[in-house]
C-alpha atoms as one frame of an Amber mdcrd trajectory, in Angstrom:
protein
  41.539 -34.756   9.303  43.902 -32.016   8.154  43.036 -29.999   5.036  45.080
 -27.476   3.115  43.017 -24.867   1.319  44.495 -23.076  -1.667  43.535 -19.862
  -3.429  45.477 -20.067  -6.724  47.277 -17.156  -8.321  50.540 -16.405 -10.101
  51.116 -13.200  -8.122  49.697 -14.313  -4.766  48.885 -17.881  -3.776  46.890
 -18.048  -0.562  47.099 -21.121   1.625  45.525 -22.200   4.881  45.620 -25.359
   6.966  42.757 -26.509   9.210  42.324 -29.552  11.419  39.045 -31.246  12.236
  38.600 -33.502  15.245  35.028 -34.673  15.639  32.961 -31.561  14.989  35.682
 -29.116  16.051  37.566 -27.217  13.336  40.813 -25.562  14.387  43.211 -23.226
  12.643  46.746 -24.542  12.144  48.438 -21.969   9.902  47.933 -19.712   6.906
  49.893 -17.420   4.625  50.493 -16.069   1.149  53.203 -17.070  -1.316  54.146
 -14.065  -3.461  56.746 -14.682  -6.156  58.617 -11.674  -7.521  56.162 -10.097
  -9.998  59.053  -9.139 -12.289  60.062 -12.755 -12.875  58.913 -14.483 -16.060
  55.741 -16.531 -15.635  57.620 -19.841 -15.821  59.914 -18.813 -12.948  56.937
 -17.703 -10.827  55.321 -21.094 -11.438  58.506 -22.865 -10.280  58.480 -20.693
  -7.141  54.837 -21.637  -6.450  55.577 -25.335  -6.962  58.563 -25.282  -4.609
  56.669 -23.307  -1.956  53.690 -25.674  -2.123  55.994 -28.694  -1.891  57.515
 -27.195   1.275  54.050 -26.539   2.775  52.919 -30.106   2.062  56.066 -31.504
   3.671  55.677 -29.252   6.696  51.948 -29.679   7.400  51.236 -33.167   5.965
  47.569 -32.590   5.032  45.138 -35.443   4.388  43.273 -33.593   1.629  43.342
 -30.396  -0.407  40.575 -27.916  -1.221  41.295 -25.689  -4.220  39.254 -22.834
  -5.611  37.709 -23.984  -8.901  38.124 -22.054 -12.115  35.641 -19.309 -12.768
  35.174 -17.209 -15.865  37.056 -13.940 -15.885  36.601 -10.923 -18.117  40.347
 -10.743 -18.780  41.392 -13.724 -20.930  45.098 -13.215 -20.212  44.519 -13.205
 -16.444  42.355 -16.329 -16.762  45.106 -18.090 -18.735  47.724 -17.233 -16.088
  45.386 -18.465 -13.362  44.986 -21.686 -15.344  48.773 -22.122 -15.412  48.966
 -21.640 -11.635  46.111 -24.083 -11.049  47.842 -26.649 -13.269  51.033 -26.437
 -11.214  49.058 -26.641  -7.969  46.946 -29.613  -9.066  50.041 -31.447 -10.322
  51.923 -30.906  -7.036  48.889 -32.065  -5.020  48.432 -35.127  -7.248  52.117
 -36.005  -6.915  51.653 -35.851  -3.131  48.801 -38.374  -3.578  46.315 -36.047
  -1.889  42.587 -36.194  -2.582  41.799 -32.915  -4.354  38.422 -31.217  -3.942
  37.494 -28.175  -5.995  34.853 -25.663  -4.963  33.500 -22.732  -6.988  34.063
 -19.319  -5.363  30.325 -18.725  -4.902  29.901 -22.016  -2.998  32.844 -21.153
  -0.730  31.433 -17.683  -0.040  28.012 -19.195   0.679  29.506 -21.767   3.084
  31.363 -19.092   5.050  29.105 -16.025   4.823  25.723 -17.329   3.698  25.961
 -15.199   0.520  27.413 -16.379  -2.778  28.216 -12.800  -3.749  30.042 -11.860
  -0.536  32.988  -9.489  -0.771  36.564 -10.456   0.058  36.338  -8.292   3.190
  33.227 -10.176   4.337  34.916 -13.551   3.778  38.003 -12.402   5.714  35.941
 -11.085   8.636  33.743 -14.153   8.909  36.600 -16.649   8.556  38.351 -14.673
  11.315  35.298 -15.090  13.551  34.668 -18.752  12.662  38.272 -19.743  13.358
  38.723 -17.337  16.294  41.738 -15.646  14.743  43.171 -12.527  16.359  43.253
 -10.457  13.167  41.814 -10.982   9.702  44.231 -12.712   7.321  45.177 -11.198
   3.968  42.440 -11.796   1.404  44.291 -14.580  -0.426  44.932 -16.464   2.824
  41.347 -15.850   3.988  40.048 -17.318   0.709  42.316 -20.347   1.155  41.087
 -20.875   4.725  37.522 -20.516   3.428  38.211 -23.266   0.865  39.491 -25.594
   3.591  36.546 -24.687   5.844  34.090 -25.392   3.007  35.615 -28.798   2.426
  35.360 -29.729   6.088  31.769 -28.475   6.257  30.857 -30.363   3.065  32.553
 -33.518   4.381  30.492 -33.375   7.591  27.313 -32.847   5.580  28.121 -35.683
   3.165  28.949 -38.061   6.024  25.723 -37.165   7.862  23.707 -37.645   4.672
  25.301 -41.041   4.010  24.635 -42.124   7.608  20.983 -41.107   7.362  20.558
 -43.048   4.129  21.984 -46.185   5.758  19.514 -45.876   8.657
């Protein structure tokens, strides 16, 4: 199974691709899409859509794991994040990918064991878990953490279903 993890944002969209074969999870690629911050919001959203379309064509994932919406103190920032998430979810749906959304605290807990972990802690632990040479940028680390969480949750769900059938 190949999963693309996405950390939404209008300024920086983190992405990461992981493969799972049996119980082994391997890193495929990761990065950050950063549209020109001086562009109007609509143009940044087009840039994100086109970049995500390219990534889906290149890596051909079987599923997507996207950070779920959380409440922010800044209403304007939350609205912009909502626009980015809308574009991302639409592109993923058009690609006919199963979309799984995970709250940030669940992702942090899956990777670090703490729901209130810092971005540095997530980056360091995802680096160790995936045996990366250097820690990825925070947005890419969060995206990889989303993909990792999905794969971990999938294994858990499959094991639980198997035990219930027994």
